[in-house]
C-alpha positions in Angstrom: 5.1 -36.0 -46.8 7.0 -33.6 -49.5 8.7 -30.8 -48.4 7.0 -28.2 -48.5 7.9 -24.2 -48.2 5.8 -20.7 -47.9 5.0 -17.4 -47.2 3.2 -16.3 -44.8 0.2 -14.1 -46.3 -0.1 -10.9 -43.6 -2.1 -7.8 -44.5 0.5 -5.5 -42.9 4.0 -5.9 -43.9 5.7 -4.2 -41.2 4.8 -6.4 -38.3 8.0 -7.7 -36.8 9.6 -4.2 -36.4 6.1 -2.7 -34.1 6.5 -6.1 -31.8 10.2 -5.3 -31.5 9.5 -1.8 -30.6 7.2 -3.4 -28.2 10.0 -5.8 -26.9 12.6 -2.9 -26.6 12.3 -2.6 -22.9 11.1 -6.1 -22.1 12.5 -8.7 -24.5 12.9 -11.1 -21.7 9.7 -12.3 -21.8 10.3 -14.3 -25.6 10.9 -17.0 -22.6 8.5 -17.0 -20.8 6.1 -17.4 -23.9 7.9 -20.2 -25.3 8.3 -21.9 -21.5 4.7 -21.3 -20.7 4.1 -22.8 -24.3 5.7 -25.6 -23.2 4.0 -26.2 -19.8 0.5 -25.3 -22.1 1.5 -28.3 -24.6 1.9 -30.4 -21.0 -1.6 -29.5 -19.5 -3.3 -30.5 -22.4 -1.8 -34.2 -23.1 -2.1 -34.4 -19.1 -6.0 -33.4 -19.6 -6.1 -35.5 -23.0 -4.3 -38.5 -20.7 -7.6 -38.9 -18.6 -9.6 -39.8 -21.7 -7.2 -41.5 -23.9 -4.0 -43.8 -23.8 -0.5 -43.0 -25.3 2.9 -44.7 -24.4 5.2 -42.3 -22.3 2.7 -40.2 -20.1 4.8 -39.6 -16.9 8.2 -37.6 -16.3 6.7 -34.6 -17.6 9.0 -31.6 -18.0 10.3 -28.6 -20.1 13.7 -28.4 -20.5 16.2 -25.5 -21.6 19.7 -26.1 -23.1 21.9 -23.7 -25.0 25.1 -24.0 -26.9 27.4 -21.1 -26.3 29.7 -22.3 -29.3 26.3 -22.6 -32.1 24.7 -19.6 -30.1 21.8 -21.8 -29.7 19.0 -21.9 -27.1 16.4 -24.5 -27.1 13.1 -24.5 -25.3 12.3 -28.3 -25.2 8.8 -29.8 -23.4 7.4 -33.5 -23.9 3.7 -32.4 -24.1 1.1 -33.0 -27.3 3.5 -32.0 -29.9 1.9 -31.2 -33.6 0.8 -32.9 -36.8 1.6 -31.1 -39.8 -1.6 -29.9 -39.9 -1.5 -28.7 -36.7 1.2 -26.9 -37.6 0.0 -24.8 -40.3 -2.9 -23.6 -38.2 -1.2 -23.0 -35.2 2.1 -21.5 -36.6 1.4 -20.4 -39.7 -2.3 -19.0 -39.4 -3.5 -18.2 -35.9 -0.2 -16.6 -34.6 -0.3 -14.0 -37.7 -4.8 -13.4 -38.0 -3.6 -12.4 -33.9 -0.9 -10.4 -35.7 -3.1 -8.4 -37.6 -5.9 -7.3 -34.8 -2.4 -6.7 -33.1 -1.4 -4.1 -35.4 -4.7 -2.7 -35.8 -4.9 -1.6 -32.2 -1.6 -1.4 -31.2 0.9 0.0 -33.5 0.8 3.5 -32.0 0.8 1.8 -28.2 4.0 1.1 -26.8 3.0 0.4 -22.9 2.4 -3.0 -23.0 5.1 -5.5 -24.4 3.2 -7.8 -21.8 0.2 -8.5 -23.8 1.9 -9.8 -26.8 1.5 -13.7 -25.4 -2.3 -12.7 -24.8 -2.5 -12.2 -28.9 -1.1 -15.4 -29.5 2.3 -13.4 -30.3 4.2 -15.5 -27.8 6.0 -17.7 -30.5 6.7 -15.2 -32.9 8.2 -12.7 -30.7 11.2 -15.3 -30.5 12.3 -13.7 -34.1 13.2 -10.9 -31.9 16.2 -12.0 -30.7 17.0 -15.3 -33.1 18.5 -15.4 -36.9 17.0 -18.5 -37.4 13.9 -20.9 -35.5 13.8 -24.6 -36.0 10.4 -26.0 -35.1 10.7 -30.1 -34.3 7.5 -31.7 -33.2 5.4 -34.8 -33.4 1.9 -35.6 -32.0 1.3 -37.5 -29.1 -1.0 -39.7 -31.3 0.0 -43.1 -32.5 1.3 -43.3 -36.0 2.3 -39.7 -36.5 5.7 -37.9 -38.3 7.8 -36.0 -36.6 7.8 -32.5 -38.8 10.3 -29.7 -39.1 9.1 -26.2 -39.2 12.2 -23.5 -40.1 12.7 -19.7 -40.5 15.2 -17.0 -40.2 12.1 -14.7 -41.3 8.9 -15.3 -40.0 8.1 -14.6 -43.2 9.0 -17.6 -45.5 9.0 -21.0 -44.4 10.1 -24.7 -45.0 8.5 -27.6 -43.4 9.9 -31.0 -43.8 9.9 -34.4 -42.3 12.2 -35.1 -39.5 13.9 -37.9 -37.3 12.5 -36.5 -34.0 11.5 -39.7 -32.1 9.6 -38.6 -28.7 6.3 -37.0 -28.1 6.9 -33.4 -27.8 8.2 -30.2 -29.1 11.6 -28.7 -29.4 12.4 -25.1 -30.5 15.5 -23.8 -31.8 16.2 -19.8 -31.9 19.9 -19.2 -33.0 20.7 -16.0 -31.1 21.3 -13.0 -32.8 24.0 -10.8 -32.0 22.4 -8.2 -29.3 20.7 -11.4 -27.2 23.9 -13.3 -26.3 23.1 -12.7 -22.7 20.6 -16.0 -22.9 23.0 -18.3 -23.8 24.3 -18.0 -20.0 22.5 -20.6 -17.3 22.2 -18.0 -14.3 20.6 -15.5 -16.4 18.0 -18.3 -17.9 17.8 -19.6 -14.5 16.8 -15.6 -13.3 14.3 -15.1 -15.9 12.3 -18.6 -15.5 12.4 -18.0 -11.6 11.0 -14.8 -12.3 8.3 -15.5 -14.6 7.6 -19.3 -14.6 8.4 -19.9 -10.7 4.8 -21.1 -10.3 4.0 -23.1 -13.6 3.2 -26.9 -12.1 5.8 -28.4 -15.0 9.2 -28.9 -13.6 11.6 -26.4 -15.6 15.1 -27.6 -16.2 18.0 -24.7 -16.9 21.0 -26.8 -18.2 20.2 -30.3 -16.4 19.1 -27.8 -13.4 15.6 -27.7 -11.3 14.8 -23.7 -11.6 11.1 -23.2 -10.6 9.4 -23.8 -7.2 6.3 -25.5 -9.1 3.9 -24.7 -6.6 2.1 -21.6 -5.9 0.7 -21.3 -1.9 -2.5 -19.9 -3.5 -3.5 -22.4 -5.0 -4.3 -24.3 -2.4 -7.0 -24.6 -0.2 -6.8 -22.1 3.0 -8.2 -24.8 5.2 -5.0 -27.0 4.0 -2.7 -24.5 4.9 -0.7 -23.9 7.8 0.2 -20.3 9.5 4.2 -21.1 8.9 3.2 -22.3 5.6 1.9 -18.5 4.8 5.2 -17.0 6.5 7.2 -19.2 4.8 5.9 -18.6 1.2 6.1 -14.2 2.2 9.7 -14.4 2.4 10.4 -16.7 -0.6 8.3 -13.7 -2.3 10.1 -11.2 -0.3 13.0 -11.8 0.8 14.3 -9.7 4.4 11.1 -8.3 4.2 10.4 -9.8 8.3 7.4 -11.6 8.7 3.8 -9.9 7.9 1.1 -8.6 10.1 -1.7 -10.5 8.5 -2.7 -11.7 5.4 -5.6 -12.8 3.4 -6.3 -15.7 1.2 -8.0 -15.3 -2.1 -9.6 -18.5 -3.8 -13.0 -17.7 -5.8 -14.3 -19.5 -8.7 -17.8 -17.7 -9.1 -19.0 -15.3 -10.8 -15.0 -15.1 -12.1 -12.0 -17.0 -11.2 -9.4 -15.5 -8.7 -6.5 -17.2 -6.5 -4.0 -15.3 -4.5 -2.5 -14.4 -1.1 -2.5 -10.1 0.0 0.1 -9.7 2.9 -0.3 -6.8 5.1 3.8 -5.5 5.5 4.8 -4.1 8.9 5.4 -0.3 7.3 8.5 0.9 9.0 7.1 4.6 8.3 3.9 6.3 6.8 6.2 6.5 3.4 5.5 2.8 3.0 2.4 3.1 2.1 3.0 4.5 -1.4 5.0 1.6 -2.6 3.5 -1.1 -4.5 4.3 -4.6 -3.9 1.1 -6.8 -5.5 2.9 -9.5 -8.4 0.1 -10.0 -10.8 -0.1 -13.3 -12.7 -2.2 -15.1 -15.6 -2.6 -18.7 -15.2 0.4 -18.8 -12.7 2.4 -16.9 -15.2 4.0 -13.8 -13.9 2.8 -10.7 -15.9 3.2 -7.5 -13.7 4.9 -6.0 -10.6 2.4 -3.6 -11.0 -1.7 -4.4 -10.3 -2.4 -0.8 -9.1 -5.7 -1.2 -11.9 -6.4 -4.0 -10.1 -6.6 -2.5 -6.6 -8.1 0.5 -4.7 -4.8 2.6 -4.0 -5.6 1.9 -0.5 -4.7 -1.1 -1.3 -1.4 -0.8 -2.6 0.1 -1.2 0.5 -0.5 -4.5 0.6 2.4 -7.3 -0.9 1.4 -10.6 -2.1 0.2 -12.9 -5.5 -2.9 -12.3 -7.8 -3.9 -14.7 -10.2 -6.5 -13.6 -12.3 -7.0 -16.6 -15.5 -9.6 -14.2 -16.9 -7.5 -11.0 -16.8 -8.4 -8.9 -20.1 -4.5 -8.3 -20.9 -5.2 -7.5 -24.3 -6.8 -4.2 -23.6 -5.5 -0.4 -22.9 -5.0 0.4 -19.7 -7.8 3.1 -19.7 -10.1 0.3 -20.8 -8.7 -2.3 -18.3 -9.5 0.2 -15.0 -13.5 0.0 -16.3 -13.4 -3.6 -17.2 -16.4 -5.1 -15.0 -14.9 -7.7 -14.1 -11.7 -5.8 -12.4 -14.1 -4.2 -10.5 -16.3 -7.1 -9.0 -11.9 -8.2 -8.8 -11.1 -4.9 -6.7 -14.9 -5.1 -4.7 -14.4 -9.0 -3.9 -10.4 -8.0 -2.5 -11.8 -4.9 -0.1 -14.7 -7.1 0.8 -12.4 -10.0 1.8 -9.8 -7.5 3.7 -12.8 -5.6 5.3 -14.3 -9.2 6.7 -10.7 -10.8 7.7 -10.2 -7.6 10.0 -13.7 -7.8 11.6 -13.1 -11.5 12.4 -9.6 -11.1 13.8 -11.0 -8.4 16.1 -13.9 -10.6 17.1 -11.7 -13.6 17.8 -8.7 -12.3 19.4 -8.9 -8.9 20.5 -5.9 -9.2 22.4 -4.2 -10.0 19.8 -6.1 -7.7 17.0 -5.3 -4.9 19.1 -1.2 -6.2 19.4 -1.1 -5.3 15.6 -3.5 -2.5 15.1 -1.0 0.4 15.3 1.5 -1.8 12.5 -1.9 -1.4 10.6 -4.2 1.9 11.9 -2.8 4.0 8.8 -4.1 1.9 6.4 -7.5 1.5 7.9 -7.8 5.1 8.1 -6.7 6.0 4.6 -9.0 2.9 3.2 -12.2 3.8 5.3 -11.5 7.4 4.1 -11.4 6.4 0.7 -13.7 3.7 -0.1 -17.3 3.7 1.6 -18.1 -0.5 1.6 -14.5 -0.8 3.4 -15.8 1.7 6.1 -18.5 -0.1 6.2 -17.0 -3.1 6.9 -14.3 -1.9 9.3 -16.1 0.9 10.9 -16.9 -1.6 14.1 -13.6 -2.3 14.6 -11.5 1.2 14.2 -9.3 1.0 17.2 -8.3 4.6 19.2 -5.8 4.3 21.8 -7.1 6.1 24.5 -5.3 8.4 27.3 -6.3 5.9 29.8 -4.1 3.4 28.5 -6.6 0.9 26.7 -8.0 0.3 22.9 -11.2 2.0 22.5 -13.7 1.7 19.6 -15.2 4.9 18.7 -18.4 3.6 19.5 -17.3 2.4 22.8 -15.9 5.7 23.6 -19.0 7.3 22.7 -21.3 5.6 24.8 -19.1 5.8 28.2 -18.5 9.7 27.9 -21.3 11.4 26.0 -23.2 12.5 28.8 -20.0 13.6 30.7 -18.1 15.5 27.7 -21.5 16.6 26.5 -21.8 15.0 22.8 -18.0 16.1 22.4 -15.5 13.6 21.3 -12.1 14.5 22.7 -8.9 13.6 21.1 -5.1 14.5 21.4 -1.6 14.2 20.1 0.0 11.0 21.2 2.8 13.5 21.7 1.0 15.3 24.0 -0.2 12.9 26.8 2.4 13.6 29.2 2.1 17.4 28.6 0.8 19.3 32.2 -2.9 20.6 30.2 -3.0 16.6 30.2 -2.5 15.7 33.7 -5.3 18.1 34.6 -7.4 16.9 31.9 -7.1 13.0 33.2 -6.9 14.3 36.6 -10.7 15.4 36.4 -11.3 11.9 34.7 -11.7 13.0 31.1 -10.9 10.5 28.1 -9.1 11.5 25.3 -8.6 9.5 21.8 -4.9 9.7 21.3 -4.0 10.1 17.0 -0.3 10.3 15.9 -0.3 10.4 12.3 -0.2 13.3 9.6 -3.6 11.3 8.1 -5.2 12.3 11.2 -6.6 15.7 10.9 -8.6 14.9 7.5 -9.4 11.3 9.3 -11.5 13.4 12.2 -12.9 15.3 9.6 -13.9 12.4 8.0 -15.4 10.9 11.1 -17.4 13.9 12.0 -19.1 14.1 8.6 -20.0 10.1 9.2 -21.0 11.0 12.7 -23.0 14.4 12.8 -24.0 13.9 16.5 -20.3 13.8 17.5 -18.5 16.9 18.0 -14.0 16.2 17.8 -12.6 19.0 20.2 -8.7 18.3 20.4 -8.7 18.1 24.2 -6.7 21.8 24.3 -8.7 23.7 21.7 -11.0 24.6 24.3 -11.4 24.4 28.2 -13.3 22.0 29.3 -16.0 22.6 32.0 -14.9 19.6 34.3 -11.7 21.0 34.7 -12.8 24.5 36.0 -13.8 25.0 39.3 -17.0 25.8 39.6 -17.4 25.5 43.6 -14.8 28.1 43.7 -15.6 31.2 46.5 -17.3 34.0 45.2 -14.5 36.6 44.4 -14.2 40.3 46.2 -15.6 43.3 44.0 -12.6 46.0 45.6 -13.0 49.5 45.8 -12.2 50.0 41.9 -15.1 47.2 41.7 -13.1 44.5 40.0 -12.8 41.3 41.2 -9.1 39.4 41.5 -9.8 37.8 38.1 -10.4 41.4 36.5 -6.8 42.4 37.6 -5.2 39.2 36.2 -7.0 39.8 32.8 -5.7 43.7 33.2 -2.2 42.2 34.4 -1.7 40.0 31.6 -3.1 42.9 28.7 -0.8 45.3 30.0 2.3 42.9 30.0 2.0 41.1 26.6 -0.2 43.9 24.8 -0.9 41.4 21.6 -3.3 41.6 18.9 -5.7 38.8 18.2 -5.3 37.9 22.0 -8.1 37.1 24.2 -7.6 36.5 28.1 -9.5 34.4 30.6 -9.4 34.0 33.9 -10.4 30.7 35.4 -10.8 29.3 38.7 -9.3 26.0 37.7 -9.3 22.5 39.9 -5.9 22.2 39.2 -3.5 24.6 40.4 -0.2 23.2 38.6 -1.0 24.7 35.1 -0.4 28.5 35.5 -2.0 29.3 31.9 -2.9 27.5 28.8 -3.5 28.4 25.2 -6.4 27.8 23.3 -6.0 28.1 19.5 -9.7 27.7 17.9 -10.5 24.0 16.7 -9.9 24.4 13.0 -6.4 26.2 13.7 -5.4 23.5 15.7 -6.4 20.7 12.9 -4.4 23.7 10.3 -1.7 23.1 12.8 -1.4 19.4 12.9 -1.4 19.0 9.4 1.9 20.6 9.6 1.0 23.2 7.2 3.1 26.4 7.6 5.9 25.1 9.8 8.7 25.7 7.6 6.9 29.7 8.1 6.7 32.3 11.3 4.3 30.2 13.6 2.4 33.4 14.4 0.2 32.8 11.9 -1.5 30.1 14.0 -1.4 33.0 16.4 -4.2 35.7 14.8 -6.7 34.4 17.2 -5.9 32.6 20.2 -7.1 32.7 23.8 -4.9 32.7 26.7 -6.8 31.0 29.9 -5.3 32.1 32.8 -5.6 30.2 35.9 -6.6 31.9 38.7 -6.3 28.9 41.4 -2.5 29.2 40.4 -0.1 30.3 43.1 2.2 31.4 40.6 -0.5 33.8 39.1 -1.1 34.9 42.2 2.5 35.8 43.5 2.1 37.8 40.0 -0.7 40.0 41.0 0.8 40.6 44.3 4.1 41.5 42.8 2.0 43.6 40.3 -0.1 45.4 42.8 3.1 45.8 45.3 6.4 47.3 44.9 7.7 45.8 42.3 5.0 45.9 39.5 7.9 45.4 36.6 8.5 41.8 38.3 5.1 41.1 37.6 4.7 42.0 34.0 7.6 39.9 33.9 6.7 36.7 35.0 2.8 37.4 32.9 5.1 37.9 29.9 6.9 34.5 30.6 4.1 32.3 31.6 2.4 33.2 28.1 5.6 32.2 27.0 5.5 29.2 28.5 2.0 28.4 28.0 3.0 29.0 23.8 5.5 26.6 24.0 3.5 24.0 26.1 0.7 24.4 22.9 4.0 24.0 20.3 3.2 27.0 18.3 6.0 29.5 20.0 7.6 31.3 17.5 11.9 31.1 17.8 11.3 34.9 16.2 10.8 35.6 19.9 13.3 33.1 20.9 16.1 36.4 21.7 13.3 37.5 24.2 12.5 34.7 25.5 15.8 33.7 26.8 16.4 37.9 28.6 13.6 37.0 30.0 14.5 33.6 31.6 18.0 35.1 32.0 16.2 38.3 34.1 14.3 35.8 36.2 17.4 33.3 37.0 19.7 36.1 38.3 16.9 37.4 40.2 16.2 34.1 41.9 20.0 33.5 42.3 20.2 37.1 44.1 18.3 36.2 46.6 
């Protein structure tokens, strides 16, 4: 062919400043685009080899080399190569027609450098790091002539014949003064590992293998062993320990989707806000953030998602509304809930062992997605005060009659309280909660189960802990029973607005008194609202139940009615203090008076 020069005709003159603006923060992706283009060229040739014969159809590879002295970087493949007509079509025409569309849509948007390659602009991103680009290519077709295309601007070009002997394409960039960092083997290997690690063709940097090649998610789930999943997780997320469980995604219809999602061990609740899902498109890494693809509650998961048909060349707001994305999101939710249900049914003991690691995630998901709630509601577990794990349905069937249709729950930190001991001694059982999310979750469960009334185990005196067979109390000459006198003593001693005092004969004499807060105030307290403020806000409306079966209470009443009424009142105040402490609503502003009462009682005790 004769020597040919030309000028690209494009509607908008400032295409490169616009692309450069997009690439400013992510200019590394030029290498991703050129390497993945080379892999594509080899993949096309491998498909052609199924129906055509050609020479040298083995040892496929992409080679990345550099020359620091001449400031050149080369990316070479032994794929299909191009004829002169294909060079004119793919380099001169298609990319720049895409460029015009790109400018019209995204001239004012700088948010997504990652979509450049999906607009056919991948090759032209090389001009953002170079002063000159040279393409040497030879088609696999017999009798093809090797072609050289070169340009310093991307707008003017020369095409000539060259002496390349081998099939394939070599792109050589003369790096500009701002891009010397890419003339470094370790930098190039790092970028290949980041963006092209799982491309199915070996990629060599300066003669060294640089990519893993095979993504585990591309295998059939039935062929992957447990240790393979753990090893892959460790490879993708070093120093993360073993995952709790995982889900292998492999869908061909009605959309294409592959990936592996892992549930990591969470060290604390804040871990749930981290995102670790890596997004791929045809095994090319695209983004660390797949937030638009999964509901918020699933962003706690780690792993990989590969979506070949992902519409990356649209805005984020459109992406969130895209029907494909909604279908993918729904599918992932179903796969996660199915995995949890299957694990529960197959080996409940093993499921219970990792339940504490996933309970926060499951509860958050149930509150945020109805489909997920439906999928996992039967396997939602609670640790019980009897030491076992129970589903809500199991607890309900066992206790609904005894509890008068109440579901008792308790903070896990209260399992060793004296009130819990009394509660359990009467054969009562509470579901244990231990997370800040649980106050919201309990309310959520009430809306889903209107027949159930959820009560904190100490927000009311359960009928079962009251001694209904206690002897009838005798009325004295003042027409008052012992209970009346006990209530009078505590009202006089405490004298607090908003405090209701009741006297009950409890079955256990070990608990002198308990504080009862209304259920809504209890939940407010459990949400830790106002805990930096005066805790007396929780005591604007509360009840002190004084146990008439307690020996301490009887002694206090005897003192008050006899020769030392002041000591009787002191003991009553002290009992109230202890009840507030036990209920975790003691106001620290009263600490001084509590210490004085403690010292006074100890002095009296030691002087006897």
